[in-house]
LUMTOR-376664 format. One record per residue (C-alpha): residue in three letters; residue number from 1; x, y, z. Coordinates in Angstrom, 2 decimals, padded with zeros to 5 digits, always signed. Example, Ala and Ser with C-alpha at 12.3 -4.5 7.8 and 13.67 -1.06 7.14 Angstrom:
2
<torza ALA 1 <+012.30 -004.50 +007.80>>
<torza SER 2 <+013.67 -001.06 +007.14>>
END
This chain:
277
<torza MET 1 <+091.78 +072.57 +072.11>>
<torza ALA 2 <+095.00 +070.58 +071.93>>
<torza VAL 3 <+095.90 +071.13 +075.59>>
<torza PRO 4 <+094.00 +068.08 +076.99>>
<torza ALA 5 <+095.67 +065.76 +074.47>>
<torza ILE 6 <+099.10 +067.28 +075.20>>
<torza VAL 7 <+098.58 +066.91 +078.96>>
<torza LEU 8 <+097.52 +063.25 +078.63>>
<torza PHE 9 <+100.45 +062.53 +076.29>>
<torza ALA 10 <+102.89 +064.14 +078.72>>
<torza LEU 11 <+101.35 +062.38 +081.73>>
<torza PHE 12 <+101.18 +058.87 +080.30>>
<torza PHE 13 <+104.15 +058.87 +077.88>>
<torza ILE 14 <+106.71 +061.66 +078.38>>
<torza TYR 15 <+106.76 +061.47 +082.19>>
<torza PRO 16 <+107.06 +057.63 +082.40>>
<torza LEU 17 <+109.71 +057.70 +079.64>>
<torza THR 18 <+111.87 +060.27 +081.43>>
<torza GLN 19 <+111.45 +058.40 +084.72>>
<torza GLY 20 <+112.42 +055.17 +083.00>>
<torza ILE 21 <+115.55 +056.73 +081.52>>
<torza GLY 22 <+116.52 +057.96 +084.97>>
<torza ILE 23 <+115.97 +054.56 +086.61>>
<torza SER 24 <+117.89 +052.77 +083.82>>
<torza LEU 25 <+121.01 +054.72 +084.82>>
<torza THR 26 <+120.93 +053.41 +088.40>>
<torza ASP 27 <+121.41 +050.10 +090.22>>
<torza SER 28 <+117.85 +050.27 +091.58>>
<torza ASN 29 <+116.40 +047.06 +093.01>>
<torza GLY 30 <+113.01 +048.57 +093.80>>
<torza VAL 31 <+113.65 +048.58 +097.57>>
<torza THR 32 <+116.81 +050.37 +098.67>>
<torza GLN 33 <+118.09 +053.79 +097.66>>
<torza PRO 34 <+119.53 +053.50 +094.11>>
<torza ASN 35 <+122.98 +054.65 +093.10>>
<torza PHE 36 <+123.85 +056.29 +089.79>>
<torza ILE 37 <+125.94 +053.92 +087.61>>
<torza GLY 38 <+125.66 +055.58 +084.20>>
<torza LEU 39 <+125.48 +053.25 +081.21>>
<torza GLN 40 <+126.61 +050.14 +083.10>>
<torza ASN 41 <+123.20 +048.44 +082.76>>
<torza PHE 42 <+123.30 +048.85 +079.00>>
<torza LEU 43 <+126.86 +047.52 +078.82>>
<torza ASP 44 <+125.89 +044.51 +080.96>>
<torza PHE 45 <+122.97 +043.79 +078.65>>
<torza PHE 46 <+125.12 +043.53 +075.54>>
<torza HIS 47 <+127.54 +041.21 +077.36>>
<torza ASP 48 <+124.76 +038.84 +078.44>>
<torza ASP 49 <+124.44 +035.77 +076.17>>
<torza ARG 50 <+120.87 +035.19 +077.32>>
<torza ALA 51 <+119.95 +038.76 +076.37>>
<torza LYS 52 <+121.51 +038.29 +072.91>>
<torza THR 53 <+119.40 +035.14 +072.45>>
<torza ASP 54 <+116.29 +037.10 +073.47>>
<torza ILE 55 <+117.09 +039.82 +070.93>>
<torza PHE 56 <+117.38 +037.20 +068.20>>
<torza ASN 57 <+114.11 +035.53 +069.27>>
<torza THR 58 <+112.25 +038.84 +069.36>>
<torza VAL 59 <+113.53 +040.01 +065.97>>
<torza PHE 60 <+113.00 +036.58 +064.38>>
<torza PHE 61 <+109.43 +036.46 +065.71>>
<torza ALA 62 <+108.72 +039.96 +064.36>>
<torza LEU 63 <+110.25 +039.19 +060.95>>
<torza GLY 64 <+108.04 +036.11 +060.69>>
<torza SER 65 <+104.85 +037.41 +062.26>>
<torza ALA 66 <+104.43 +040.97 +060.90>>
<torza PRO 67 <+104.81 +040.14 +057.16>>
<torza LEU 68 <+102.58 +037.07 +057.42>>
<torza LEU 69 <+099.89 +039.01 +059.27>>
<torza ASN 70 <+099.84 +041.65 +056.54>>
<torza LEU 71 <+100.01 +039.15 +053.68>>
<torza PHE 72 <+097.21 +036.87 +054.89>>
<torza GLY 73 <+095.17 +039.78 +056.24>>
<torza PHE 74 <+095.29 +041.39 +052.79>>
<torza LEU 75 <+094.42 +038.13 +051.01>>
<torza TYR 76 <+091.51 +037.48 +053.38>>
<torza ALA 77 <+090.26 +041.03 +052.78>>
<torza LEU 78 <+090.42 +040.60 +048.99>>
<torza VAL 79 <+088.41 +037.37 +049.20>>
<torza LEU 80 <+085.86 +038.63 +051.72>>
<torza ASP 81 <+085.32 +041.88 +049.84>>
<torza ARG 82 <+083.49 +039.84 +047.21>>
<torza THR 83 <+079.81 +038.97 +047.39>>
<torza PHE 84 <+078.95 +035.36 +048.24>>
<torza LYS 85 <+076.59 +033.50 +050.55>>
<torza GLY 86 <+077.79 +033.23 +054.14>>
<torza LYS 87 <+080.29 +036.09 +053.80>>
<torza SER 88 <+079.34 +037.60 +057.17>>
<torza VAL 89 <+079.78 +034.26 +058.93>>
<torza VAL 90 <+083.25 +033.76 +057.43>>
<torza ARG 91 <+084.29 +037.28 +058.42>>
<torza ALA 92 <+083.14 +036.66 +062.00>>
<torza LEU 93 <+084.98 +033.32 +062.19>>
<torza VAL 94 <+088.23 +034.85 +060.91>>
<torza TYR 95 <+087.99 +037.81 +063.30>>
<torza LEU 96 <+086.77 +035.87 +066.36>>
<torza PRO 97 <+090.20 +034.68 +067.65>>
<torza ALA 98 <+091.42 +038.29 +067.80>>
<torza VAL 99 <+088.93 +039.19 +070.55>>
<torza ILE 100 <+090.13 +036.36 +072.82>>
<torza SER 101 <+092.98 +036.96 +075.25>>
<torza PRO 102 <+096.34 +035.82 +073.77>>
<torza LEU 103 <+097.09 +034.10 +077.08>>
<torza ILE 104 <+093.88 +032.06 +076.92>>
<torza MET 105 <+094.40 +031.31 +073.23>>
<torza GLY 106 <+097.94 +030.20 +073.99>>
<torza TYR 107 <+096.72 +027.73 +076.60>>
<torza VAL 108 <+094.11 +026.40 +074.16>>
<torza TRP 109 <+096.81 +025.75 +071.57>>
<torza TYR 110 <+099.02 +024.22 +074.25>>
<torza PHE 111 <+096.39 +021.55 +074.91>>
<torza ILE 112 <+095.89 +021.06 +071.16>>
<torza LEU 113 <+099.62 +020.54 +070.54>>
<torza GLN 114 <+100.45 +018.41 +073.60>>
<torza PRO 115 <+102.28 +015.21 +072.58>>
<torza GLY 116 <+100.50 +012.00 +073.49>>
<torza ARG 117 <+097.17 +013.53 +074.47>>
<torza GLY 118 <+096.62 +016.68 +072.43>>
<torza PHE 119 <+093.81 +016.99 +069.89>>
<torza LEU 120 <+096.24 +017.34 +066.99>>
<torza PHE 121 <+098.18 +014.28 +068.16>>
<torza HIS 122 <+095.02 +012.14 +068.04>>
<torza ILE 123 <+094.05 +013.54 +064.62>>
<torza LEU 124 <+097.47 +012.65 +063.19>>
<torza GLU 125 <+097.36 +009.24 +064.89>>
<torza SER 126 <+093.97 +008.47 +063.32>>
<torza MET 127 <+095.52 +009.28 +059.92>>
<torza GLY 128 <+098.40 +006.92 +060.56>>
<torza LEU 129 <+100.87 +009.76 +061.09>>
<torza LYS 130 <+103.18 +010.37 +064.03>>
<torza GLY 131 <+102.87 +013.67 +065.83>>
<torza GLY 132 <+106.00 +015.24 +067.28>>
<torza ASN 133 <+106.60 +017.44 +070.32>>
<torza TRP 134 <+106.93 +020.69 +068.38>>
<torza LEU 135 <+107.15 +022.83 +071.51>>
<torza ALA 136 <+110.09 +020.90 +072.95>>
<torza GLU 137 <+112.54 +021.85 +070.19>>
<torza ALA 138 <+113.77 +025.42 +069.82>>
<torza ASN 139 <+113.52 +025.68 +066.02>>
<torza SER 140 <+110.03 +024.22 +065.73>>
<torza ALA 141 <+108.76 +026.02 +068.85>>
<torza ILE 142 <+109.47 +029.51 +067.50>>
<torza VAL 143 <+107.78 +028.61 +064.21>>
<torza VAL 144 <+104.71 +027.34 +066.10>>
<torza LEU 145 <+104.59 +030.58 +068.09>>
<torza ILE 146 <+104.66 +032.65 +064.89>>
<torza LEU 147 <+101.91 +030.58 +063.23>>
<torza VAL 148 <+099.64 +030.68 +066.29>>
<torza ASN 149 <+100.10 +034.45 +066.58>>
<torza VAL 150 <+099.30 +034.93 +062.88>>
<torza TRP 151 <+096.25 +032.66 +063.13>>
<torza GLN 152 <+094.91 +034.66 +066.08>>
<torza PHE 153 <+095.46 +038.22 +064.89>>
<torza VAL 154 <+095.07 +037.94 +061.11>>
<torza GLY 155 <+091.40 +038.83 +061.52>>
<torza MET 156 <+092.27 +042.22 +063.01>>
<torza THR 157 <+094.56 +042.99 +060.09>>
<torza MET 158 <+091.89 +041.75 +057.68>>
<torza ILE 159 <+089.23 +044.10 +059.11>>
<torza ILE 160 <+091.42 +047.16 +058.58>>
<torza TYR 161 <+092.26 +046.17 +055.01>>
<torza LEU 162 <+088.60 +045.36 +054.37>>
<torza ALA 163 <+087.55 +048.82 +055.55>>
<torza GLY 164 <+090.10 +050.32 +053.18>>
<torza LEU 165 <+088.89 +048.22 +050.25>>
<torza GLN 166 <+085.28 +049.22 +050.82>>
<torza SER 167 <+086.22 +052.91 +050.76>>
<torza ILE 168 <+087.70 +052.67 +047.24>>
<torza PRO 169 <+085.25 +054.14 +044.68>>
<torza LYS 170 <+083.94 +051.47 +042.31>>
<torza GLU 171 <+084.15 +053.98 +039.46>>
<torza LEU 172 <+087.95 +053.64 +039.47>>
<torza TYR 173 <+087.71 +049.92 +038.73>>
<torza GLU 174 <+085.06 +050.49 +036.07>>
<torza ALA 175 <+087.24 +053.10 +034.34>>
<torza ALA 176 <+090.23 +050.75 +034.51>>
<torza GLU 177 <+088.20 +047.93 +032.94>>
<torza ILE 178 <+087.12 +050.22 +030.11>>
<torza ASP 179 <+090.81 +051.00 +029.48>>
<torza GLY 180 <+091.51 +047.27 +029.30>>
<torza ALA 181 <+093.26 +046.83 +032.67>>
<torza GLY 182 <+093.30 +043.29 +034.04>>
<torza SER 183 <+093.09 +042.13 +037.66>>
<torza GLY 184 <+096.84 +042.46 +038.19>>
<torza LYS 185 <+097.02 +046.04 +036.97>>
<torza LYS 186 <+093.93 +047.06 +038.95>>
<torza LEU 187 <+095.55 +045.58 +042.07>>
<torza ARG 188 <+098.85 +047.36 +041.45>>
<torza TYR 189 <+097.65 +050.76 +040.27>>
<torza ILE 190 <+094.35 +051.18 +042.14>>
<torza THR 191 <+093.93 +048.85 +045.11>>
<torza ILE 192 <+097.38 +049.03 +046.71>>
<torza PRO 193 <+097.88 +052.84 +046.29>>
<torza MET 194 <+094.39 +053.46 +047.71>>
<torza LEU 195 <+095.18 +051.24 +050.72>>
<torza VAL 196 <+098.22 +053.23 +051.87>>
<torza GLN 197 <+096.53 +054.37 +055.10>>
<torza SER 198 <+095.40 +050.85 +055.92>>
<torza ILE 199 <+098.91 +049.55 +055.19>>
<torza LYS 200 <+100.37 +052.18 +057.53>>
<torza ILE 201 <+098.10 +051.19 +060.39>>
<torza ASN 202 <+098.58 +047.45 +059.95>>
<torza VAL 203 <+102.35 +047.48 +059.48>>
<torza VAL 204 <+102.99 +049.80 +062.43>>
<torza THR 205 <+100.66 +047.96 +064.82>>
<torza ASN 206 <+102.02 +044.57 +063.74>>
<torza ILE 207 <+105.63 +045.68 +064.21>>
<torza ILE 208 <+104.84 +046.98 +067.69>>
<torza GLY 209 <+102.81 +043.91 +068.64>>
<torza SER 210 <+105.36 +041.44 +067.28>>
<torza LEU 211 <+108.40 +043.04 +068.92>>
<torza SER 212 <+106.61 +043.28 +072.28>>
<torza VAL 213 <+105.23 +039.71 +072.15>>
<torza PHE 214 <+104.60 +038.27 +075.61>>
<torza GLU 215 <+101.41 +036.33 +076.35>>
<torza ILE 216 <+101.52 +033.73 +073.58>>
<torza ILE 217 <+105.08 +032.72 +074.54>>
<torza ILE 218 <+104.25 +032.53 +078.25>>
<torza ALA 219 <+101.27 +030.27 +077.54>>
<torza LEU 220 <+102.86 +027.94 +075.00>>
<torza THR 221 <+106.54 +027.60 +075.93>>
<torza ASP 222 <+107.20 +029.90 +078.92>>
<torza GLY 223 <+110.34 +030.90 +077.05>>
<torza GLY 224 <+111.62 +027.32 +076.83>>
<torza PRO 225 <+113.12 +024.96 +076.17>>
<torza GLY 226 <+115.68 +026.76 +078.31>>
<torza TYR 227 <+115.62 +030.35 +077.09>>
<torza SER 228 <+115.44 +029.43 +073.41>>
<torza THR 229 <+112.05 +031.12 +072.81>>
<torza GLU 230 <+112.20 +033.81 +075.48>>
<torza SER 231 <+111.41 +037.32 +074.21>>
<torza LEU 232 <+112.74 +040.62 +075.53>>
<torza SER 233 <+109.38 +041.40 +077.15>>
<torza ILE 234 <+109.59 +038.21 +079.22>>
<torza TYR 235 <+113.25 +038.89 +080.01>>
<torza ILE 236 <+112.32 +042.35 +081.30>>
<torza LEU 237 <+109.64 +040.90 +083.58>>
<torza ARG 238 <+111.95 +038.21 +084.99>>
<torza MET 239 <+114.75 +040.68 +085.65>>
<torza LEU 240 <+112.26 +042.95 +087.41>>
<torza TYR 241 <+111.02 +040.11 +089.60>>
<torza GLY 242 <+114.66 +039.29 +090.30>>
<torza SER 243 <+115.02 +042.73 +091.93>>
<torza PHE 244 <+117.07 +044.14 +089.04>>
<torza THR 245 <+114.77 +047.13 +088.55>>
<torza GLY 246 <+117.39 +049.44 +087.05>>
<torza TYR 247 <+118.66 +046.76 +084.70>>
<torza SER 248 <+115.17 +045.69 +083.57>>
<torza THR 249 <+114.28 +049.33 +082.90>>
<torza ALA 250 <+117.42 +049.68 +080.77>>
<torza VAL 251 <+116.33 +046.63 +078.76>>
<torza ALA 252 <+112.88 +048.21 +078.37>>
<torza MET 253 <+114.56 +051.33 +076.94>>
<torza ILE 254 <+116.47 +049.13 +074.48>>
<torza LEU 255 <+113.23 +047.40 +073.43>>
<torza PHE 256 <+111.62 +050.83 +073.00>>
<torza VAL 257 <+114.41 +051.84 +070.60>>
<torza MET 258 <+114.11 +048.49 +068.77>>
<torza ILE 259 <+110.43 +049.26 +068.16>>
<torza VAL 260 <+110.85 +052.94 +067.25>>
<torza ILE 261 <+113.58 +052.40 +064.63>>
<torza PRO 262 <+111.67 +050.05 +062.23>>
<torza VAL 263 <+108.48 +052.09 +062.67>>
<torza PHE 264 <+110.36 +055.31 +061.85>>
<torza VAL 265 <+112.08 +053.71 +058.83>>
<torza PHE 266 <+108.79 +052.35 +057.52>>
<torza MET 267 <+106.99 +055.69 +057.94>>
<torza ARG 268 <+109.78 +057.47 +056.04>>
<torza PHE 269 <+109.61 +054.85 +053.30>>
<torza ILE 270 <+105.82 +055.01 +052.95>>
<torza ARG 271 <+105.87 +058.84 +052.85>>
<torza LYS 272 <+108.38 +058.65 +050.01>>
<torza GLN 273 <+106.15 +056.21 +048.14>>
<torza GLU 274 <+103.11 +058.46 +048.66>>
<torza PHE 275 <+105.05 +061.44 +047.28>>
<torza GLU 276 <+106.12 +059.47 +044.20>>
<torza MET 277 <+102.57 +058.25 +043.60>>
END
């Protein structure tokens, strides 16, 4: 019964991965016959200042985006798990941005944030405030990218946490109230331990999505100003289009390792917490 799943896994993951490792050890340009050069592509990567900047941008984006997505997704879920009028409408509004293409959403925010003619510029102007060109400065641009990404995908994180909250038996909360537990203790000793599976899914998917960020940066800054907001995913694409197929594949292998390590560390940590609980 497991054979079809194993075959698909081997066909769409193991085979491309082994091919990628092979190509990363060559000077392939996608046209002529490649030559084996060993680890030279990897050595070149770590001597490239632009690549180092892209590593910093990618890690900084992930460190900002993944925690905020989980924090606000969890808070939204706690609020929307309560009963109040219009709850379904609010849930739909929070989740709606997640179903729109990140590229399209990025262009929408680009027009909102444009200096001189953007919607936000006119709103600030009507309030007597001066709007700046947040996408033209490296420090503010990366912050804007993180906030836009969180705003778009927090609904997806919220839905997973909400499903976890609704699966918790109400009897546990009732028993805790009888024992005199307050909201804080119920959150710590019932809600969070019972949401371990939801936390696993959200943290892992957010780490993967944040470290492989592509569309939102292309739409809002195109990696600029200069290369100050360029991510490794964009760098890989540009090196590939520049006929550096072997080199870009080596960078893709490095990005793969950058994603696997934090996911592996988190899964080990969460297993330890489950065992202790």
